MARDRENKE-55302 format. One record per residue: x negated, y negated, z of N, C-alpha, C in turn; residue in three letters. Coordinates in steps of 0.2 Angstrom, whole numbers, plus 5000, padded with zeros to 4 digits. Last residue first. Example, Ala and Ser with C-alpha at 12.3 -4.5 7.8 and 13.67 -1.06 7.14 Angstrom:
493650115035493250055036493650005039Ser
493450285039493850225039493450165039Ala
% end
This chain:
502150695210502550755210502550785203Phe
501150595208501450595214501850665215Ala
499750655199500350625199500650635206Glu
497950635202498550675201499150635202Gly
497150555214497050595208497650635208Ile
497750395220497650465221497450495214Phe
498250255229497750275224497550355225Ile
499550145234499250215234498750225228Tyr
500350035244499950045239499550115240Phe
501949955247501450005249501050015243Gly
502949815253502649855248502149905251Pro
504549795263503849775260503549825256Gly
505749845266505349825272504649805270Glu
506449885256506749835259506249805265Gln
504949915245505549935249505849875252Thr
503849955231504249905235504849935239Phe
502250015227502950035228503249975233Ala
501050045216501249995220502050005221Val
499750155212500450145212500550085217Asp
498650225202498650175206499350145206Leu
497950385198498550345199498450285204Arg
497050475186497050445193497650395193Thr
497450625177497450555178497350535185Phe
497050755167497150735174496950655174Ile
496750835156497350795156497550775163Asp
495550905153496050935158496650895159Lys
494850815146494950885143495450925147Lys
494850695154495250705147495350775145Pro
494950645169494650715166495050725159Phe
495450525170494850535173494550595170Ile
496350405164496250475162495550495164Leu
497350305175496650315171496550385170Phe
498750205177498450275176497850275173Arg
499750105187499250115182498950185182Leu
501450085192500750095193500350105187Gly
502950025202502550045195501850055197Ala
504450055211503850025209503550045203Gly
505550075225505450065218504750035216Ala
506750135236506050125235505950125227Ser
508050125248507850135241507050115241Trp
509150215260508650165258508350175251Val
510750255266510150275261509750205260Phe
511750225274511050235278510550255272Asp
512850215267512550145269511850155272His
513350345267513050315261512650255263Phe
512950455281513350395278512950365272Gln
513150595291512850565285513250515282Leu
513650645302513450585303513150555296Thr
514050775298514550725300514350655301Arg
512850835295513250815290513750765291Val
511650765307512150815305512550795299Ser
510750665307510750715313511150775310Asn
509750605293510350615297510350665302Phe
508850495282508850555287509550555290Val
508750465264508950455271508850515275Thr
508350385248508450445253508650415259Gly
507750355231508250335237508350395241Ser
506750275219506950335223507450305228Gly
505750255204506250225209506550285213Ala
504450195193504750245197505250215202Phe
503350195179503850155183504250215187Val
501650195174502250235176502650185180Ala
500250215162500650175167501250215169Ala
498550235156499250245156499650205161Gly
497050245147497450205152498250215151Val
496350305137496250325144496650295149Arg
496150265124496750315125496750335133Lys
495850095119495650155123496350195123Thr
496250005109495550005111495350065115Phe
497650045109497250035103496450045104Gly
498650065118498250005118497849995112Leu
499950145122499650135115499250065115Pro
499550235137499850175134499550165127Leu
499550415136499350345139499750295136Pro
500850405146500250435146499950455139Leu
502050335155501750325148501050345148Phe
503350405164502650405163502450385156Arg
504650375175504450375168503750365167Tyr
505450455188504850425186504750435179Glu
506550465202506450475195505850435193Val
507050555217506650505214506650525206Gln
507850585233507750595226507350535223Ala
508150665249507850605245507850635237Ala
508750705265508850715258508550655254Ile
508450775281508350725276508550745269Gln
508750805298508850825291508650765287Asn
508450765311508450835310508450855302Asn
507250625308507850655311507850725309Asp
506450475304506450545306507050565309Arg
505650345295506250375297506150445298Phe
504250345295504650285296505350295298Arg
503650455291503850455298504250395299Gly
502550375281502750445283502950445290Leu
503050215276502650255280502850325282Tyr
503650185260503850195267503250235270Tyr
503050185248503250125250503450125258Gly
503950325241503350285241503550215244Arg
504850435241504950375245504350335246Met
503550555239504250535238504450485243Ile
502050535241502350575236503050555234Ser
501550465252501250455246501650485240Glu
502950425263502350455262502150435255Gly
504650465269504150425267503450455265Gly
505350555283505450515276504950465275Leu
505350705290505050645290505050615283Leu
506250805301506150785294505850715294Ser
505150845315505750825312505650815305Leu
503950875321504150925316504850905314Gln
503750775331503350775325503450825320Asn
504750805340504850745336504350745330Phe
505250985339504950925342504950865338Pro
506951055336506251035334505950985338Pro
508051145340507851095344507051085342Asn
509251185327508951205333508651145337Gly
508751165311509351195315508951215322Phe
508451055298508251085304508851105308Asn
508051035281508651035286508351085292Phe
507650935267507350975273507850975278Gln
507550905250507950915256507550955261Gly
507350825234507050855240507550855246Phe
507250815217507650805223507350855229Val
506450725204506350765210506950755215Gln
505850705187506350685192506250745198Ala
505150625173505050665179505550655184Ala
504750605156505250585161505250645167Leu
503350555147503650605151504150575156Val
502550515131502950495137503250555141Asp
501850565120501550535125501850525131Arg
502750635111502050665112501650625118Lys
504250605120503850605114503150635115Asn
504750655132505150605128504850605121Ile
504750805141504350755137504850715133Pro
505250825158505450825151505050775146Arg
505350905172504850865168505050875161Tyr
505950925189506050935182505650885178Ile
506051005205505750955200505850975193Arg
506551025221506651045214506450985210Thr
506551105237506151055232506251075225Asp
507051125253507251135246506951085242Ser
506851215268506651165263506851175256Ile
507351235284507451255277507251195273Val
506851295300506751235295506951265288Ser
507451325316507351345310507351285305Thr
506751335333507151305328506951335321Phe
506151315349506451365345506851325340Ser
504551275355505151255354505451315349Phe
503351335358503551295363504351275362Asp
503051505352503151435351503451395357Ser
502951645354502351595357502451525356Gly
503951715350503351725347502851675349Arg
505051665358504851735359504151755355Asn
505251545353504851545359504651615360Lys
505051525335505351555341504951555347Asp
505451465320504951455325505351475331Tyr
505551505303505851515309505351505315Asn
505851435287505351455292505651455299Leu
506151455270506451465277505851475282Leu
506251375254505851415259506251405266Ser
506351365237506751365243506351405248Leu
505851265223505651305229506151305234Glu
505551235206506051235212505851285217Ser
505051165192504851185198505451185203Phe
504751155175505251155180504951185186Phe
504051055161504151115165504651105170Gly
502750955154503450995153503451045157Lys
501750895159502050865153502750895152Arg
501050865175501550905171501850865165Val
499650855182499950815177500450855173Asn
499350945192499150875193499450825188Leu
499751075187500151045193499950965194Val
499951135172499451085175499851045181Asn
501051215169500351235168499851195171His
502551265177502051215176501351245174Arg
503551355181503251365175502751305172Asn
504151425195503651375193503351395186Asp
505151455208505151455201504651405199Tyr
505151545224504951485220504951505212Leu
505451575240505551595233505451535229Ile
504851635256504951575251505051605244Gly
505051655274505051685267505151625262Leu
504151645289504751645285504551675278Gly
503651575304503551625299504151635295Val
502851455315503351475311503251525305Gly
502351405330502151455325502751465321Leu
501851265339502351305337502151345330Asn
501551165353501251215349501751265346Ala
501550995360501851065358501451105353Ser
501750845369501350895365501650965365Gly
502550765375501950785379501550835376Thr
503550755367503150695368502550705372Ser
504450845364503850855361503350805363Gly
505850745362505650815363504950825360Pro
505450565365505850625362505550695364Pro
505850455378505350495375505650555372His
506650305377506750375378506250415374Asp
505750165383506050205377506150275380Ile
505949995390505750065391506050105385Pro
505349845383505849885385505649965385Glu
504249785377504349785384504849825387Asp
503449885365503949845367503949845374Thr
502549985361502549915357503049875359Asn
501650095371502350065369502149995366Leu
500850235367500750165368501250125366Glu
500850395372501350345369501050275371Phe
499850525369499950465373500350415369Glu
499350695369499850645366499850585371Val
498550815368498250745370498650695368Ser
499250895353498950895360498650825361Ser
500150995343500050925344499850915352Leu
500051115331499951095338499751025338Arg
500851225320500651155321500551145329Gln
500851335307500651325314500451255315Tyr
501751435296501551365297501451365305Asp
501851545282501651535289501551465290Val
502751645271502551575272502451575280Glu
502751765257502751745264502551675265Leu
503751775242503251795247503351765253Gly
503951765224504251775231503651795236Phe
504151675209503751705214504151715220Tyr
504351665191504751675198504251705203Leu
503651675179503751605182504151615189Ser
504351825176504051775173504151705176Pro
504451905192504751895185504351835182Tyr
503651905203504151955202504451955196Ile
502151855209502551845203503051915203Lys
502051815226501851865221502351855215Arg
501251695237501851715233501651765228Leu
500951625252500651675247501251705244Val
500651475260501151515256500851555251Arg
500251395275500051435269500651475267Glu
499651275286500251295282500051335276Arg
499151215300498951265295499551285292Ile
498651075310499151105306498851155301Gln
498350985324498051045320498651075316Leu
498050825331498450875327498050925324Leu
498050725345497650775341498150815338Asn
498650555347498650625348498150665343Ala
499550415350498850435349498850515351Asn
500750325344500650385347499950415345Val
501450175347500950205343500750265347Gln
503150135347502550155350502050175345Ala
504150075339504250065346503650085350Leu
503849965324503750035328503850025336His
505149875316504549875320504449935325Glu
506349925312505849915307505149915311Glu
507250055322507049985320506449975316Pro
508350175315507850155319507550085317Ser
509450225309509550155311508950135315Asp
509250355306509250305300509250235302Pro
508250435319508850415315508750365310Gly
507150385332507450445328508150415325Ile
505650285332506250315335506550365330Gly
504450255326505050205326505650225329His
502850275329503450305331503950245331Tyr
501350305320501850255322502550285323Leu
499950395325500450385321500950335324Leu
498150405326498750375328499250385323Pro
497150555326497350495322498050465325Phe
496150675324496350635330496450565327Ser
496550825315496350755315496550725322Gln
496650935302496350935309496150855310Leu
497651025291497550965294497250965301Arg
497851115276497551115283497451045285Leu
498951205266498651135268498351155275Arg
499451285250499351275257498951215259Gly
499851415240499951345241499951335248Leu
499551535228499451515235499451445235Ser
500151665218500151585219500051575226Phe
499751795206499851765213499751695213Trp
499751795192500151845196500251825203Lys
499151725182499651695187500051735191Asn
498051785176498751795173499351765178Glu
497151765191497151785184497851805182His
498051655203497551705201497651715193Ser
498051485208498351535203497851585202Tyr
498251375221497851415218498251475214Leu
498151225228498651255224498251305220Ala
497751145244497551185238498251215235His
496951035255497551055252497351095246Asp
496250975270496151015264496751045261Phe
495550855281496150875277495950915271Trp
495050795296494850835290495450865287Phe
494650645305495150695302494750735297Gly
494650525319494350565313494850615311Tyr
494150385329494650435326494350465320Gln
493350285334493150355335493750405333Arg
493550165329493850185335493750255337Lys
492950165316492550135321492950145328Leu
493350335309493450265310493050235316Thr
493150455297492950435303493050355304Leu
493650585286493550515288493350505295Phe
493850695272493650685279493550615280Thr
494750795261494650725263494450725270Phe
494950895246494850885253494650805255Gly
495851005235495550935237495450935244Asn
495851115222495751115229495551045230Ile
496851195209496551135212496451145220Glu
497051275194497051275201496651215203Ser
498051285179497551255183497651255190Leu
498551455174498751385176498151355180Arg
497751535160497951535167498151455168Asn
497251505148497851525148498151535155Asn
495851475150496351415150497051435149Thr
494851555161495351565155495851515155Asp
493951565171493851525166494251525160Gly
494551645181494051675177493951635170Lys
495651515183495451585186495151615180Ala
495051355181495551405179495251475181Tyr
494951215192494651265189495251315186Phe
494351075202494851105198494551155194Val
494150985217493851045213494451075209Tyr
493750835225494250875221493850925217Leu
493550735240493350785235493850815231Ser
493050595250493550635246493250685241Ser
492650525264492350555258492850605256Leu
492650365273492850435272492450455266Gly
492950255287492450275281492550345280Phe
493850115292493850185291493350205285Glu
493949985304493650015298493650085298Trp
495450005314494849965312494649995306Ser
496650075317496050115316495450075316Thr
497649985318497650035323497050075323Glu
497449895308497349865315497249925320Pro
496449965295497049955297496949935305Ala
495549985280495549955286496249945288Tyr
494350095271495050065272494950035279Ala
493550195258493550145263494150115264Leu
492650335252493250295253493150245258Thr
491650415239491750385245492450345246Pro
491950575230491850495230492050475237Tyr
491650705219491650685226491550605226Val
492250845209492150765210492150755217Leu
492050975198492050955205491850875206Phe
492751095187492451025188492551005196Gln
492451235177492751205183492451135183Ser
492751245159492351245165492651215171Lys
493651235148493751295153493251295159Ala
493151125142493851125144493951185149Asn
491551065147491951105142492651115146Ala
491150895152491150975153491651005148Ser
491050765151490750795146490750875147Thr
491850635155492050705156491750755150Asp
491550505157491550525151491750605150Asn
491550485171491950445167492050475160Val
490750595177491450575180491850535175Leu
489650595169490050655170490750635172Lys
489150465172489350475165489750545165Asn
488950475186489450425184489650445176Trp
487950575186488550585189489050535187Tyr
486850505179487150565176487850585179Arg
486650395187486850385180487250445177Ser
486250455199486850415199487150405192Ile
485050525194485650555197486250525197Phe
484450435179484450455186485050495188Gly
483950485163484450455167484350485174Pro
482350455156482850505159483350475164Lys
482050365142482050365149482550415152Gln
482150355129481650395131481550395139His
482850195130482650245126482050285129Pro
483750155146483250135141483050195136Gln
485450185148484750195150484350175144Thr
487050155155486550145150485850155152Tyr
488550225159487850225161487350215155Ala
489750205151489550175157488850165159Ile
490850215138490150225140489950175146Lys
492150195135491950265137491250265139Asn
493050065143492650085138492450155140Gly
493650055156494050055150493750075144Leu
492950065168492950125164493350115158Ser
493149965178492549975174492450025169Leu
494449985184494249915181493549925176Leu
494550115187495050085183494750025180Phe
493450135196493450175190493950145185Val
493750045206493250025202493250065195Leu
494750125212494950065209494350035204Leu
493950225218494350245212494550185208Leu
493550155230493050175224493350195218Phe
494650145238494350085234493950105229Ile
495650225244495250245239495050185235Cys
496550185255495850205256495450215250Arg
497950175255497550115257496750125256Lys
498550295254498550245248498050185249Gly
498750355265498150375262498050325256Lys
499350295279499450285272498850295268Lys
499750415291499250375288499450355281Met
% end
């Protein structure tokens, strides 16, 4: 799902909050709940060390879902209220469509006191269609089938600091795809991929991570690099046996007191026989923006992006509006022997930023990305990477 289509509420924050005063009340009149909430949201009156919680409604429309109504939330805090600790965040999203599709999403990045422990995870429970374009870099632009299925994913990484900014620990990933139905979008028969009738797979492995970022939602300076290995084995109850290796490296460099140059290189490499839903999926709201997540899928992928952030813009009348420009390139491939330069696709775009929590330096982003196949739109709290 293109999450970027849904956060219409946050667009209002961009348009209506260029000034710092939103909720006006008559003298001696106690502001109502909505006024107090809006003022807290836009003016960020909380102390820097105090945790903050944000809830906002969402709305979207797509042909495969009809109207979608949702509720998103974000909770940010410092362990023990100590701003010397890194900023932790928990975000959630739940939605329901007029076609009786639904979903519950929860992601978190948690740091303990003195950053000794780091927990990074996600939960996905949804009944929601995905678009299947086939496998490989030459898959057609028009999707071959709409796949209706129920998905449960639980992924958790619990890492212990073993050296300043260096973490090592265990990783677990469980994915179950059930009630799978392929609705063909072509008159020609297609080859159904492995896992097309559903599967359940449990992966366990190890991860090593270097991370000296202080604010994961808006990194001004820092370095992040993760290498993880997950093994899925039929002997441990999985329906498929394969191994997945993920490499993710990001660097952030301040250009001046305001601007930041960020870059990322990402790779995922599968060995064995993964089901189609656990192949390397290119696209999404973070890297290769503009492409539907899974528009391209295969055993392996490599992708890279660079982004220049103006945080904030020197507008004079406000210090809460910023901007960014970005570009990326990537591809999927079956094996190193099939990797071809001409299979790389590109993505580029620009976006606006609004400083929603000034004391914690957290921006809302509105991005427009362009590809060979058209544009994509995204609205989120926090930067793409």
